C-alpha positions as CSV (number, residue, x, y, z in Angstrom):
1,X,102.2,128.3,-105.9
2,X,99.5,126.6,-107.9
3,X,96.0,126.4,-106.7
4,X,96.3,122.6,-106.5
5,X,97.4,122.8,-102.9
6,X,94.0,123.8,-101.7
7,X,92.3,121.4,-104.1
8,X,94.3,118.4,-102.9
9,X,93.2,119.2,-99.3
10,X,89.6,119.1,-100.3
11,X,90.2,115.9,-102.3
12,X,91.7,114.2,-99.3
13,X,88.5,115.0,-97.4
14,X,86.4,113.9,-100.3
15,X,88.2,110.5,-100.5
16,X,87.3,109.7,-97.0
17,X,83.7,110.0,-98.0
18,X,84.0,107.4,-100.8
19,X,82.0,108.2,-104.0
20,X,78.7,108.4,-106.0
21,X,77.6,105.1,-107.4
22,X,75.3,103.9,-110.1
23,X,72.4,104.5,-107.8
24,X,71.0,107.7,-109.2
25,X,69.6,106.0,-112.2
26,X,66.5,104.5,-113.7
27,X,65.7,100.8,-114.1
28,X,65.5,99.7,-117.7
29,X,63.1,97.1,-118.9
30,X,64.9,93.8,-119.6
31,X,64.9,93.0,-123.3
32,X,62.9,89.8,-122.8
33,X,60.0,91.7,-121.1
34,X,57.5,94.1,-122.6
35,X,58.5,97.7,-122.3
36,X,57.5,99.3,-119.0
37,X,57.0,102.8,-117.8
38,X,60.4,104.2,-117.0
39,X,61.2,104.6,-113.3
40,X,62.3,108.1,-112.3
41,X,65.6,108.7,-110.5
42,X,63.5,110.0,-107.5
43,X,61.5,106.8,-107.4
44,X,64.7,104.8,-107.6
45,X,66.2,106.7,-104.7
46,X,63.2,106.3,-102.5
47,X,62.5,102.7,-103.3
48,X,65.7,101.3,-101.6
49,X,64.5,97.8,-102.3
50,X,64.4,98.5,-106.0
51,X,66.8,96.8,-108.3
52,X,68.8,98.8,-110.8
53,X,69.0,97.1,-114.2
54,X,71.6,97.9,-116.8
55,X,72.8,96.3,-120.1
56,X,76.5,96.9,-119.8
57,X,77.1,93.2,-120.9
58,X,74.4,93.4,-123.6
59,X,72.0,91.6,-121.3
60,X,69.7,92.8,-118.5
61,X,71.4,92.5,-115.1
62,X,71.5,94.1,-111.7
63,X,74.2,96.7,-111.6
64,X,75.6,95.1,-108.5
65,X,76.1,91.8,-110.4
66,X,78.1,93.3,-113.3
67,X,81.9,92.9,-112.7
68,X,82.7,96.1,-114.4
69,X,83.5,99.6,-113.0
70,X,80.6,101.7,-114.3
71,X,78.5,104.7,-113.4
72,X,74.9,105.1,-114.4
73,X,73.1,108.4,-114.4
74,X,69.4,108.8,-115.3
75,X,68.3,111.3,-117.9
76,X,65.7,112.5,-115.3
77,X,68.5,113.3,-112.9
78,X,70.6,115.1,-115.5
79,X,67.6,117.2,-116.5
80,X,66.7,118.1,-112.9
81,X,70.3,119.2,-112.3
82,X,70.4,121.4,-115.4
83,X,72.9,119.4,-117.4
84,X,73.1,120.9,-120.9
85,X,74.7,117.9,-122.6
86,X,76.6,114.7,-121.8
87,X,79.8,116.6,-121.0
88,X,78.2,117.1,-117.5
89,X,78.9,113.4,-116.9
90,X,82.6,114.3,-116.1
91,X,81.4,116.1,-113.0
92,X,79.7,112.9,-111.7
93,X,82.0,110.1,-112.9
94,X,85.5,109.2,-111.5
95,X,88.5,109.5,-113.8
96,X,86.4,110.8,-116.8
97,X,87.1,113.8,-119.1
98,X,84.4,114.8,-121.5
99,X,84.9,118.2,-123.3
100,X,83.8,120.0,-126.4
101,X,86.7,120.0,-128.8
102,X,88.8,123.0,-129.5
103,X,87.1,125.4,-131.9
104,X,83.9,123.5,-132.3
105,X,80.5,123.4,-130.6
106,X,79.4,119.8,-130.8
107,X,82.5,117.7,-131.3
108,X,83.3,115.4,-128.4
109,X,86.7,114.8,-126.7
110,X,86.6,111.8,-124.3
111,X,89.2,110.3,-122.0
112,X,88.8,107.7,-119.3
113,X,91.5,106.5,-117.0
114,X,94.1,108.3,-119.2
115,X,92.9,106.7,-122.5
116,X,91.2,108.6,-125.3
117,X,91.7,110.7,-128.4
118,X,91.6,114.5,-128.6
119,X,92.2,114.9,-132.3
120,X,88.8,115.1,-134.1
121,X,90.2,115.1,-137.6
122,X,88.7,112.6,-140.0
123,X,90.6,109.3,-140.0
124,X,91.4,109.4,-136.2
125,X,89.1,107.4,-134.1
126,X,88.0,107.8,-130.5
127,X,89.5,105.8,-127.7
128,X,86.2,105.9,-125.7
129,X,83.4,104.5,-127.7
130,X,80.0,106.2,-127.9
131,X,76.8,104.2,-128.4
132,X,73.3,105.4,-129.0
133,X,70.9,102.5,-128.2
134,X,73.7,100.0,-129.0
135,X,74.6,101.8,-132.3
136,X,78.3,102.7,-132.4
137,X,79.0,106.4,-133.4
138,X,82.3,106.3,-135.3
139,X,83.0,110.0,-135.5
140,X,83.2,112.6,-132.7
141,X,81.5,115.4,-134.7
142,X,77.9,115.9,-133.5
143,X,78.6,113.6,-130.5
144,X,78.1,116.2,-127.8
145,X,74.5,114.8,-127.2
146,X,72.0,117.1,-125.6
147,X,69.9,115.8,-122.7
148,X,66.5,115.0,-124.0
149,X,64.5,111.8,-124.6
150,X,67.2,109.9,-122.7
151,X,66.4,107.2,-120.1
152,X,69.9,106.8,-118.8
153,X,73.6,107.0,-119.6
154,X,75.9,104.2,-118.7
155,X,79.6,104.9,-118.4
156,X,81.8,101.8,-118.6
157,X,85.4,102.4,-117.5
158,X,88.3,100.4,-118.7
159,X,88.7,98.5,-122.0
160,X,85.5,96.9,-123.2
161,X,87.2,94.9,-125.9
162,X,84.9,91.9,-125.8
163,X,81.3,93.2,-126.2
164,X,82.1,96.8,-127.5
165,X,85.3,95.9,-129.3
166,X,85.3,98.7,-131.8
167,X,87.5,101.5,-130.3
168,X,86.6,101.0,-126.7
169,X,90.1,100.7,-125.5
170,X,89.4,103.3,-122.8
171,X,85.8,102.5,-122.1
172,X,82.3,103.0,-123.5
173,X,79.5,105.6,-123.0
174,X,76.0,104.2,-123.7
175,X,73.3,106.7,-124.3
176,X,70.0,104.9,-123.9
177,X,66.8,106.5,-125.1
178,X,63.3,106.0,-123.7
179,X,61.0,103.3,-125.0
180,X,57.5,104.4,-125.9
181,X,55.3,102.0,-124.1
182,X,51.6,101.5,-124.9
183,X,50.0,104.5,-123.2
184,X,49.5,108.1,-124.4
185,X,52.2,110.2,-122.9
186,X,53.9,113.5,-123.5
187,X,56.0,116.3,-122.1
188,X,56.6,120.0,-122.9
189,X,59.5,121.8,-121.2
190,X,60.6,125.4,-121.6
191,X,63.7,127.1,-120.0
192,X,64.9,130.6,-119.9
193,X,68.3,131.6,-118.5
194,X,71.3,133.8,-118.6
195,X,72.6,135.1,-121.9
196,X,69.0,134.9,-123.3
197,X,69.1,131.2,-123.2
198,X,65.8,129.7,-124.5
199,X,65.4,125.9,-124.5
200,X,62.2,124.2,-125.8
201,X,61.7,120.5,-125.6
202,X,58.7,118.4,-126.5
203,X,58.0,114.7,-126.5
204,X,55.0,112.6,-127.3
205,X,54.2,108.9,-127.5
206,X,51.0,107.6,-129.1
207,X,49.6,104.0,-129.3
208,X,48.3,103.4,-132.9
209,X,47.1,99.9,-132.0
210,X,47.4,97.5,-129.1
211,X,50.8,96.5,-130.4
212,X,52.1,99.5,-132.3
213,X,53.2,102.9,-130.9
214,X,54.8,105.9,-132.5
215,X,56.7,108.8,-130.9
216,X,58.7,111.9,-131.5
217,X,60.8,114.3,-129.6
218,X,62.1,117.7,-130.7
219,X,64.4,120.2,-129.0
220,X,65.4,123.7,-129.8
221,X,68.4,125.3,-128.0
222,X,69.1,129.0,-128.5
223,X,71.5,131.2,-126.5
224,X,73.6,134.4,-127.0
225,X,77.3,134.1,-126.6
226,X,79.3,134.3,-123.4
227,X,81.5,136.7,-125.3
228,X,81.9,138.8,-128.5
229,X,84.0,138.7,-131.6
230,X,85.6,142.2,-131.3
231,X,86.4,142.1,-135.0
232,X,83.1,141.1,-136.6
233,X,80.7,141.8,-133.7
234,X,79.3,138.3,-133.7
235,X,78.5,136.2,-130.6
236,X,81.2,134.0,-129.3
237,X,80.3,130.8,-127.4
238,X,76.7,131.0,-128.5
239,X,74.3,128.1,-129.1
240,X,71.9,127.5,-132.0
241,X,70.8,123.8,-132.2
242,X,67.7,122.0,-133.3
243,X,67.4,118.3,-132.7
244,X,64.7,115.7,-133.3
245,X,64.1,112.0,-132.9
246,X,61.2,109.9,-134.2
247,X,60.5,106.2,-133.6
248,X,58.0,103.4,-134.0
249,X,57.8,100.3,-131.8
250,X,55.9,97.1,-132.5
251,X,55.4,94.5,-129.8
252,X,53.0,91.9,-131.2
253,X,53.9,89.4,-128.4
254,X,55.8,89.5,-125.2
255,X,58.7,87.9,-127.0
256,X,58.9,90.3,-130.0
257,X,60.0,93.9,-130.0
258,X,60.8,95.9,-133.1
259,X,61.9,99.5,-133.2
260,X,62.5,101.8,-136.1
261,X,64.2,105.1,-135.1
262,X,65.6,108.2,-136.7
263,X,67.4,111.2,-135.4
264,X,68.8,114.5,-136.8
265,X,70.8,117.3,-135.1
266,X,71.7,120.6,-136.8
267,X,74.1,122.9,-135.0
268,X,74.5,126.4,-136.5
269,X,76.2,128.0,-133.5
270,X,79.1,130.3,-134.4
271,X,82.6,128.8,-134.3
272,X,84.4,129.0,-131.0
273,X,87.6,130.9,-131.9
274,X,89.1,130.9,-128.4
275,X,91.1,133.7,-126.9
276,X,94.8,134.7,-127.0
277,X,96.8,133.9,-123.9
278,X,99.9,135.9,-124.9
279,X,100.6,138.8,-127.2
280,X,102.9,139.1,-130.2
281,X,105.7,141.5,-129.5
282,X,103.5,144.3,-128.3
283,X,101.5,144.4,-131.6
284,X,98.0,145.6,-130.5
285,X,96.4,143.5,-133.3
286,X,97.4,140.4,-131.4
287,X,96.7,141.6,-127.9
288,X,94.8,139.3,-125.5
289,X,91.2,140.4,-124.8
290,X,89.9,141.5,-121.4
291,X,87.4,138.6,-121.3
292,X,88.5,135.0,-121.9
293,X,85.2,134.6,-123.9
294,X,86.1,137.4,-126.4
295,X,88.1,137.0,-129.6
296,X,89.6,139.1,-132.3
297,X,89.3,136.4,-135.0
298,X,88.8,137.7,-138.5
299,X,88.3,134.4,-140.4
300,X,84.4,134.6,-140.2
301,X,81.6,133.3,-138.1
302,X,80.0,130.6,-140.2
303,X,79.8,127.1,-138.7
304,X,77.4,124.2,-139.4
305,X,77.4,120.7,-138.1
306,X,74.8,118.1,-139.3
307,X,74.5,114.6,-137.8
308,X,71.7,112.2,-138.5
309,X,71.0,108.5,-138.6
310,X,68.4,105.7,-138.7
311,X,68.3,102.4,-137.0
312,X,66.2,99.2,-137.0
313,X,66.3,97.0,-133.9
314,X,64.6,93.7,-133.5
315,X,64.4,91.3,-130.5
316,X,62.9,87.9,-131.0
317,X,62.4,85.5,-128.0
318,X,62.7,82.0,-129.3
319,X,62.1,80.6,-125.8
320,X,62.3,81.5,-122.2
321,X,66.1,81.2,-122.4
322,X,67.0,82.2,-126.0
323,X,66.7,85.6,-127.7
324,X,67.9,86.8,-131.1
325,X,68.7,90.5,-131.6
326,X,69.5,92.4,-134.7
327,X,70.7,96.0,-134.8
328,X,71.0,97.7,-138.3
329,X,72.0,101.4,-138.5
330,X,73.1,104.1,-140.9
331,X,74.6,107.4,-139.9
332,X,76.1,110.3,-141.7
333,X,77.2,113.9,-141.0
334,X,79.0,116.9,-142.3
335,X,80.9,119.7,-140.6
336,X,81.8,123.1,-142.1
337,X,83.9,125.1,-139.7
338,X,86.5,127.8,-139.3
339,X,89.4,128.1,-136.8
340,X,91.3,131.3,-136.4
341,X,94.5,130.1,-134.8
342,X,96.1,133.6,-134.5
343,X,92.9,135.2,-133.1
344,X,93.4,138.5,-135.0
345,X,91.7,140.2,-137.9
346,X,94.7,139.2,-140.1
347,X,94.9,135.8,-141.9
348,X,98.1,135.1,-140.0
349,X,97.2,131.5,-139.2
350,X,93.7,130.6,-140.4
351,X,92.1,127.2,-141.1
352,X,88.8,126.8,-142.9
353,X,87.7,123.1,-143.0
354,X,85.0,120.7,-143.7
355,X,84.5,117.0,-142.7
356,X,82.1,114.4,-144.1
357,X,81.4,110.9,-142.9
358,X,79.0,108.0,-143.3
359,X,78.7,104.6,-141.7
360,X,76.6,101.5,-142.0
361,X,76.7,98.9,-139.2
362,X,75.0,95.6,-138.7
363,X,75.1,93.5,-135.5
364,X,73.6,90.2,-134.8
365,X,73.3,88.8,-131.2
366,X,72.1,85.5,-129.7
367,X,71.4,85.9,-126.0
368,X,71.1,82.9,-123.7
369,X,69.6,83.2,-120.2
370,X,69.7,79.9,-118.4
371,X,69.5,79.0,-114.7
372,X,73.3,78.8,-114.3
373,X,74.7,79.9,-117.7
374,X,74.1,83.3,-119.3
375,X,75.8,84.9,-122.3
376,X,75.7,86.7,-125.6
377,X,77.3,85.7,-128.9
378,X,77.4,87.7,-132.1
379,X,78.9,89.1,-135.2
380,X,79.5,92.8,-136.1
381,X,80.1,94.6,-139.4
382,X,80.9,98.2,-140.1
383,X,81.4,99.9,-143.5
384,X,82.3,103.6,-143.3
385,X,84.1,106.5,-144.9
386,X,85.4,109.7,-143.3
387,X,86.8,112.5,-145.5
388,X,87.4,116.2,-145.5
389,X,89.7,119.0,-146.4
390,X,91.3,122.1,-144.8
391,X,93.5,125.0,-145.7
392,X,96.4,126.2,-143.5
393,X,96.7,129.9,-144.4
394,X,99.9,131.7,-143.6
395,X,99.0,135.3,-144.4
396,X,102.5,136.6,-143.6
397,X,103.9,134.5,-146.4
398,X,100.9,134.8,-148.7
399,X,100.8,131.0,-148.9
400,X,98.3,128.2,-148.2
401,X,98.7,124.5,-147.7
402,X,95.7,122.4,-148.8
403,X,95.2,119.1,-147.0
404,X,92.5,116.7,-148.1
405,X,91.8,113.0,-148.1
406,X,89.7,110.2,-146.9
407,X,89.9,106.9,-145.0
408,X,87.6,104.0,-145.8
409,X,87.1,101.3,-143.2
410,X,85.5,97.9,-143.3
411,X,85.5,96.2,-139.9
412,X,84.5,92.6,-139.1
413,X,84.1,91.1,-135.7
414,X,82.9,87.9,-134.0
415,X,82.4,87.8,-130.2
416,X,81.1,85.9,-127.3
417,X,80.8,86.5,-123.6
418,X,79.4,84.1,-121.0
419,X,78.9,83.8,-117.3
420,X,78.6,80.6,-115.4
421,X,77.3,80.2,-111.8
422,X,79.8,77.7,-110.3
423,X,77.8,78.0,-107.1
424,X,75.1,80.3,-105.9
425,X,77.8,82.6,-104.7
426,X,80.7,82.1,-107.1
427,X,80.5,83.1,-110.8
428,X,83.1,83.1,-113.6
429,X,82.8,85.0,-116.8
430,X,84.9,84.8,-120.0
431,X,84.7,86.6,-123.3
432,X,86.6,86.8,-126.5
433,X,86.4,89.0,-129.6
434,X,88.2,88.9,-132.9
435,X,88.3,92.1,-134.9
436,X,89.6,92.7,-138.4
437,X,89.8,96.2,-139.9
438,X,90.6,96.8,-143.6
439,X,91.5,100.5,-144.2
440,X,92.3,102.5,-147.3
441,X,93.7,106.0,-146.8
442,X,94.1,108.7,-149.4
443,X,96.0,111.9,-148.5
444,X,96.7,114.9,-150.7
445,X,98.7,117.9,-149.5
446,X,99.9,120.8,-151.7
447,X,101.2,124.4,-151.3
448,X,99.5,127.3,-153.0
449,X,100.5,131.0,-153.4
450,X,97.6,133.1,-152.2
451,X,95.2,133.3,-149.3
452,X,93.2,130.0,-149.4
453,X,93.2,127.3,-152.0
454,X,90.7,126.8,-154.9
455,X,88.8,124.2,-152.7
456,X,87.9,127.1,-150.3
457,X,87.1,129.7,-152.8
458,X,90.3,131.2,-154.2
459,X,90.3,130.1,-157.9
460,X,93.3,132.4,-158.5
461,X,95.6,130.6,-156.1
462,X,98.8,129.4,-157.8
463,X,99.6,125.7,-157.3
464,X,103.0,125.0,-155.8
465,X,105.0,122.2,-154.2
466,X,103.1,118.9,-154.0
467,X,103.9,117.6,-150.5
468,X,101.8,114.5,-150.2
469,X,99.8,112.4,-152.7
470,X,99.3,108.8,-151.9
471,X,96.7,106.0,-151.5
472,X,97.6,103.0,-149.3
473,X,95.8,100.1,-147.7
474,X,96.5,98.2,-144.5
475,X,94.7,95.6,-142.5
476,X,94.7,95.2,-138.7
477,X,93.4,92.4,-136.6
478,X,93.4,91.5,-132.9
479,X,91.9,89.0,-130.4
480,X,90.7,90.8,-127.2
481,X,89.8,88.5,-124.4
482,X,88.3,89.2,-121.0
483,X,87.9,87.0,-117.9
484,X,86.5,87.8,-114.5
485,X,85.5,86.0,-111.3
486,X,82.8,87.2,-108.9
487,X,82.1,86.1,-105.3
488,X,78.9,87.1,-103.5
489,X,79.4,86.4,-99.7
490,X,75.8,87.6,-99.2
491,X,73.0,89.1,-101.2
492,X,73.8,92.6,-102.6
493,X,77.5,92.3,-102.1
494,X,79.8,91.4,-105.1
495,X,83.6,91.0,-104.9
496,X,85.2,90.7,-108.3
497,X,88.5,90.6,-110.2
498,X,89.0,90.9,-113.9
499,X,91.5,91.0,-116.7
500,X,90.9,92.2,-120.2
501,X,92.5,93.6,-123.3
502,X,91.6,96.5,-125.5
503,X,92.5,97.4,-129.1
504,X,92.2,100.5,-131.3
505,X,92.9,100.1,-134.9
506,X,95.8,101.7,-136.8
507,X,95.4,104.0,-139.7
508,X,96.8,106.9,-141.7
509,X,97.6,110.5,-140.7
510,X,95.4,112.8,-142.8
511,X,97.8,115.6,-142.1
512,X,100.9,113.6,-143.0
513,X,103.6,115.5,-144.9
514,X,105.5,113.1,-147.0
515,X,108.4,115.6,-147.5
516,X,108.9,116.3,-143.8
517,X,108.0,112.8,-142.7
518,X,108.3,110.3,-145.6
519,X,107.2,107.4,-143.5
520,X,103.7,108.8,-143.1
521,X,102.6,106.9,-146.2
522,X,103.0,103.7,-144.2
523,X,100.4,104.7,-141.6
524,X,100.6,104.0,-137.9
525,X,100.1,100.8,-135.9
526,X,97.2,99.9,-133.6
527,X,97.4,100.7,-129.9
528,X,96.7,98.1,-127.2
529,X,96.0,97.9,-123.5
530,X,96.0,95.1,-121.0
531,X,94.1,95.9,-117.8
532,X,93.6,94.3,-114.4
533,X,90.8,95.3,-112.1
534,X,89.6,94.4,-108.6
535,X,86.4,95.8,-107.1
536,X,83.5,95.6,-104.8
537,X,79.8,96.6,-105.3
538,X,77.4,96.4,-102.5
539,X,74.4,97.6,-100.6
540,X,74.6,98.0,-96.8
541,X,72.6,99.1,-93.8
542,X,69.3,97.8,-95.1
543,X,70.0,99.2,-98.6
544,X,70.4,102.7,-97.3
545,X,74.1,102.8,-98.3
546,X,75.4,101.8,-101.8
547,X,79.1,101.6,-102.2
548,X,81.3,100.8,-105.3
549,X,85.1,100.5,-105.1
550,X,87.6,99.6,-107.9
551,X,91.3,99.5,-108.3
552,X,93.0,99.1,-111.7
553,X,96.3,98.7,-113.4
554,X,96.9,98.9,-117.1
555,X,99.9,98.4,-119.4
556,X,99.4,100.7,-122.5
557,X,101.4,100.0,-125.6
558,X,101.8,101.7,-129.0
559,X,99.6,104.6,-127.9
560,X,98.7,106.8,-130.9
561,X,99.8,110.3,-130.2
562,X,99.2,113.1,-132.7
563,X,101.9,115.8,-132.6
564,X,101.7,119.1,-134.6
565,X,104.6,121.4,-134.6
566,X,105.5,124.6,-136.6
567,X,107.7,123.9,-139.6
568,X,110.7,126.1,-140.5
569,X,109.7,125.4,-144.1
570,X,106.3,127.0,-143.6
571,X,103.1,125.4,-142.4
572,X,102.6,122.9,-139.7
573,X,104.1,119.5,-139.6
574,X,102.0,116.6,-138.2
575,X,102.9,113.1,-137.4
576,X,101.5,110.3,-135.4
577,X,103.8,108.5,-133.0
578,X,103.1,105.0,-131.6
579,X,104.5,106.2,-128.3
580,X,105.9,103.0,-126.9
581,X,104.5,101.9,-123.5
582,X,103.1,103.3,-120.3
583,X,101.7,102.2,-117.0
584,X,98.4,103.5,-115.6
585,X,97.0,102.6,-112.3
586,X,94.5,104.1,-109.9
587,X,91.4,103.7,-107.7
588,X,87.8,104.8,-107.9
589,X,85.0,105.0,-105.3
590,X,81.4,105.8,-105.5
591,X,78.9,106.0,-102.7
592,X,75.3,106.9,-102.1
593,X,73.5,107.1,-98.8
594,X,69.7,107.3,-98.5
595,X,69.0,107.5,-94.7
596,X,65.5,108.8,-95.2
597,X,63.0,109.3,-98.0
598,X,63.5,113.0,-97.9
599,X,67.4,113.0,-97.9
600,X,70.1,111.4,-100.0
601,X,73.8,112.2,-100.5
602,X,76.4,111.0,-103.0
603,X,80.1,111.4,-103.4
604,X,82.8,110.1,-105.8
605,X,86.5,110.0,-105.9
606,X,89.0,109.0,-108.6
607,X,92.8,108.7,-108.7
608,X,94.8,108.0,-111.9
609,X,98.6,107.8,-112.1
610,X,99.8,107.5,-115.7
611,X,103.5,107.5,-116.6
612,X,105.3,106.8,-119.9
613,X,107.9,104.1,-119.7
614,X,108.9,104.7,-123.3
615,X,108.0,107.4,-125.8
616,X,109.7,107.1,-129.1
617,X,109.6,110.0,-131.5
618,X,111.7,111.6,-134.3
619,X,113.3,115.0,-133.4
620,X,114.3,117.7,-135.8
621,X,113.9,115.6,-138.9
622,X,116.0,112.8,-137.6
623,X,115.6,109.2,-138.9
624,X,116.4,107.4,-135.6
625,X,113.6,107.4,-133.0
626,X,114.5,109.0,-129.6
627,X,113.0,108.0,-126.2
628,X,111.6,111.2,-124.7
629,X,109.4,109.6,-122.0
630,X,111.0,111.7,-119.3
631,X,109.6,114.9,-121.0
632,X,106.1,113.6,-121.8
633,X,103.0,113.4,-119.7
634,X,99.4,112.1,-120.3
635,X,97.1,114.7,-121.6
636,X,93.5,115.4,-120.2
637,X,94.2,113.1,-117.3
638,X,94.0,114.9,-113.9
639,X,95.5,113.0,-111.0
640,X,92.4,113.4,-108.9
641,X,88.7,113.9,-109.6
642,X,86.0,114.1,-106.9
643,X,82.4,115.2,-106.5
644,X,79.9,115.4,-103.8
645,X,76.2,116.4,-103.5
646,X,73.1,115.9,-101.5
647,X,69.4,116.3,-102.1
648,X,66.9,117.3,-99.5
649,X,63.2,117.4,-100.1
650,X,60.0,118.4,-98.3
651,X,56.3,118.8,-99.0
652,X,55.4,122.2,-100.3
653,X,52.4,123.8,-102.0
654,X,50.7,120.5,-102.9
655,X,53.8,118.9,-104.2
656,X,57.4,118.2,-103.2
657,X,60.4,120.7,-103.4
658,X,63.9,119.4,-103.5
659,X,67.2,121.2,-103.3
660,X,70.6,119.8,-104.6
661,X,73.9,121.6,-104.1
662,X,76.9,119.9,-105.7
663,X,80.6,120.4,-106.1
664,X,83.1,118.7,-108.4
665,X,86.9,119.0,-108.4
666,X,89.7,118.3,-110.8
667,X,93.4,118.5,-110.1
668,X,96.0,120.0,-112.5
669,X,96.1,118.6,-116.1
670,X,97.9,119.2,-119.3
671,X,96.3,119.7,-122.7
672,X,99.0,118.0,-124.6
673,X,101.7,115.4,-124.0
674,X,104.3,118.1,-123.9
675,X,103.6,120.3,-120.9
676,X,102.9,123.9,-121.8
677,X,102.6,126.2,-118.8
678,X,100.8,128.9,-120.8
679,X,98.0,126.4,-121.6
680,X,97.9,123.8,-118.9
681,X,95.1,124.0,-116.4
682,X,95.5,124.3,-112.6
683,X,93.2,122.4,-110.4
684,X,89.7,123.9,-109.9
685,X,86.3,123.3,-108.4
686,X,82.9,123.8,-109.9
687,X,79.9,124.5,-107.7
688,X,76.3,124.0,-108.9
689,X,72.9,124.1,-107.3
690,X,69.4,123.1,-108.3
691,X,65.9,123.4,-106.9
692,X,62.9,121.4,-108.2
693,X,59.2,121.6,-107.3
694,X,57.1,118.7,-108.6
695,X,53.3,118.6,-108.1
696,X,51.7,115.8,-106.2
697,X,50.4,114.1,-109.4
698,X,53.9,114.4,-111.0
699,X,52.5,116.4,-114.0
700,X,54.2,119.7,-113.3
701,X,57.7,120.7,-112.5
702,X,59.3,124.1,-111.8
703,X,63.1,124.3,-111.5
704,X,65.9,126.7,-111.0
705,X,69.4,125.6,-111.9
706,X,72.6,127.6,-111.0
707,X,75.8,126.3,-112.6
708,X,79.4,127.4,-111.9
709,X,78.3,129.6,-109.0
710,X,81.8,130.8,-108.3
711,X,82.2,131.9,-111.9
712,X,85.4,129.8,-112.3
713,X,87.5,130.3,-115.5
714,X,88.9,127.0,-116.6
715,X,90.5,125.9,-119.9
716,X,89.1,122.9,-121.8
717,X,91.3,123.1,-124.8
718,X,93.9,125.1,-126.6
719,X,96.6,125.4,-129.4
720,X,100.2,126.2,-129.2
721,X,102.0,127.5,-132.2
722,X,104.6,130.1,-131.0
723,X,106.8,132.2,-133.2
724,X,106.4,135.3,-135.3
725,X,105.5,133.4,-138.5
726,X,102.4,132.1,-136.7
727,X,101.6,135.2,-134.8
728,X,102.8,133.6,-131.6
729,X,99.6,131.7,-131.5
730,X,98.9,130.4,-128.0
731,X,95.1,130.3,-127.6
732,X,92.7,128.8,-125.1
733,X,89.1,127.6,-125.0
734,X,87.1,127.9,-121.8
735,X,84.2,126.2,-120.0
736,X,80.9,128.1,-119.4
737,X,80.8,131.0,-116.9
738,X,78.2,131.3,-114.1
739,X,74.6,130.8,-115.4
740,X,71.1,130.6,-114.0
741,X,68.2,128.9,-115.8
742,X,64.5,128.6,-114.9
743,X,62.5,125.7,-116.2
744,X,58.8,124.8,-116.4
745,X,57.7,121.3,-117.4
746,X,54.3,119.8,-118.0
747,X,53.7,116.0,-118.5
748,X,50.5,114.4,-119.7
């Protein structure tokens, strides 16, 4: 019997407790006001009269007033609880999955309410949009953002097709960095932990004049591996990252704010090769390892991910009610990586690869904030290119298939979203976005005799069968509306209902094999979702209890599903199905209680039921699509998620010491649409604990963070290529083991 029986019992108990809301967060300065010193999560928790301000609708609002299911977590809270990167948000947010992609160290896989995209290959786009200070990040490479220089993270659930229309069919994650202000400030933090973990973070903000400030933040993360490569001796699951941000802010008046910012992240951690879950006919070269963090991969240990960008943001207040905002940004990146699918010293199924991408975006907004009417209207433009190449090496046949190509995208959008106060208690909101994407895809795929192609260093490889060689262009456009109604029977209580549509653009399969699947040259269609939501947000018991509830139903059509299967002709066949239609429904609850200044507790619960009504695909080279919905499930979508924690504090040694134990639970989930018992993950629980001492003047902090206290082993990714030709390759990738980290921080 699977472990889910005990997990469900705990979940039923957790559901009775409700869930963690957007209360453990910082208040952001409204755009129309001069930047203010950020409020810490501790202060926000203690000041129960305080108002939590977010920008989920591109304008500053109280979180209770926003008719959107969302979670907000402060960077301060994430740091105190020892979160390494933004994937820790899945332990605090209902119905959210954030994982590091299979084989990589900094590529993000995101799913919300069953909607997302797990394939990080160039040309495929995420279903949950990531934004850094309102700048859309088009590619998942380098998107596993570390926690430093961040004010808060807002997680918006459900389609955000009006204001965040570009590929936010499943939701949006907003990573909001700190503003500099006009005072000298700084911070130095150092951490040492298990596996020789050394984290060093420094931040500084300096006023140059009364109106101009400059700032910088730099972080260095270094850690030995959780395991070893038994073939090469290199670390497995190590970390070697350096990241930096610089910015300058100019505020000549209370109505003008201009920010120039740049960031760069370099990840040189070794590739994660995974571990074999099954053997290959008793051959010791393919035997599973004793530790799930060990590997026998022989492809090598070189991995490099570079992501960087620059942005220019300007806010200009024309009057007390009208503000103009411009966001200009450029980003680019390159990934050089290796995946050893067979996990042996032999080149049975090896894939060296590189990805490159760049993007330029421009957004113009006009914000109106009147006594009864509020809204934002704007236009958006994106020009980008994603490209890359990889070899599929089949050492047993002494053959290699080279796949390379690119996709160019130009996206145009116009949008508007407005709220009108019908009465002091009744509000209606409506929004509409029109998006048009022009895409040009180029795909080249060819067989070679030899181990690796000339692109990856084998100049002697003999060219063979040309499998794919085409360039094609397609355009996709869509209107995505949203409407909502809110009723506030009293202050700090909002009842709302909403309906909206989401859209993710179509494209071209960069792995497409025109011999095995001739229709690949036509590309695939967009996917769409129509979603209904009802909810409640409120504060009760003199603002000592905060409670958010939401129920949702979505009709999901033409879902883009990437399927890779072994080919009898050699190699791996890939095709993208527009999978027909599906129904998704569920509930979410978040709660926080603050009965005293020294104690707070929070809990969350999410339930998602997702079922295919139709899943059309081609089987065994057939030309007529077959409905296989009865044999397909939603990937990376556990039925239940839950979390609970409390924080207790007391005076100690001239300061305050606080202790926070926390537990998060996830029910069973599959890693692909086709259930694979050898890969799929049973339900599990993670237990963390943290202790923080902060001096009375707030300058010094000493912390101890314990994560995964029960040393749980849980899979976050995998591959399934069974059969002798592929070395019976069924491999898994795992989340971190038990770790302990001590931290010292000084602020000035």
